[in-house]
C-alpha positions in Angstrom: 2.7 -27.2 -39.8 2.4 -25.3 -36.6 1.8 -27.1 -33.3 -1.0 -25.8 -31.0 0.5 -23.5 -28.4 -0.2 -25.8 -25.5 1.6 -28.7 -27.2 4.5 -26.5 -28.4 5.0 -25.2 -24.8 5.0 -28.8 -23.5 7.7 -30.0 -25.9 9.9 -26.9 -26.0 11.9 -27.7 -22.9 12.9 -31.3 -23.8 13.8 -30.2 -27.4 15.9 -27.1 -26.5 19.2 -29.1 -26.6 18.4 -30.6 -30.0 20.2 -28.1 -32.3 23.3 -27.6 -30.0 23.6 -31.4 -29.8 23.7 -31.7 -33.6 26.2 -28.8 -33.8 28.5 -30.6 -31.3 28.8 -33.6 -33.6 30.5 -31.5 -36.3 34.3 -31.1 -36.4 35.9 -27.7 -36.2 36.9 -28.0 -39.8 33.2 -28.6 -40.7 32.2 -25.5 -38.9 34.9 -23.4 -40.5 33.9 -24.6 -43.9 30.2 -23.9 -43.3 30.0 -20.8 -41.2 33.0 -19.7 -39.1 30.8 -17.3 -37.1 29.3 -20.5 -35.4 32.6 -21.3 -33.7 31.7 -19.8 -30.3 28.3 -21.7 -30.3 30.1 -24.9 -31.4 32.6 -24.5 -28.6 29.8 -24.2 -26.1 28.0 -27.2 -27.6 31.2 -29.3 -27.4 31.5 -28.4 -23.7 27.9 -29.3 -23.0 27.8 -32.5 -25.0 30.7 -34.9 -25.1 29.6 -36.4 -28.4 31.4 -38.4 -31.0 32.0 -36.6 -34.3 29.8 -37.7 -37.2 32.6 -39.8 -38.8 33.5 -41.7 -35.6 32.6 -45.3 -34.9 29.5 -45.4 -32.7 28.2 -42.0 -33.7 25.1 -43.6 -35.2 24.3 -45.5 -32.0 24.8 -42.2 -30.1 22.4 -40.5 -32.5 19.7 -43.0 -31.9 20.1 -43.0 -28.1 20.0 -39.2 -27.9 16.8 -38.9 -30.0 15.1 -41.8 -28.2 15.7 -40.1 -24.9 14.6 -36.7 -26.2 11.3 -38.2 -27.5 
C-alpha cells in the first residue's frame, strides 16, 4: 500500500530514525552474523541511540516507549 504523497511527506521526518533505532538494538555479534557490511551503520546508530540490546531486561519497555513517541 502506498501512502498519498502529502501524508508520506508529513510522516517521513518523524519516522527517519526508525530503522537506525532498530539496528542499534542488535549486538555486534548479531550484525556480524547477519551482514558484516552493516557494521559502520550499526556503529553510527549505537552512537545516536543509547538503547538496550534486545536480550537486556527493560528492552521491551524501551521498544514500546520509542514507538509511542514516534507515533
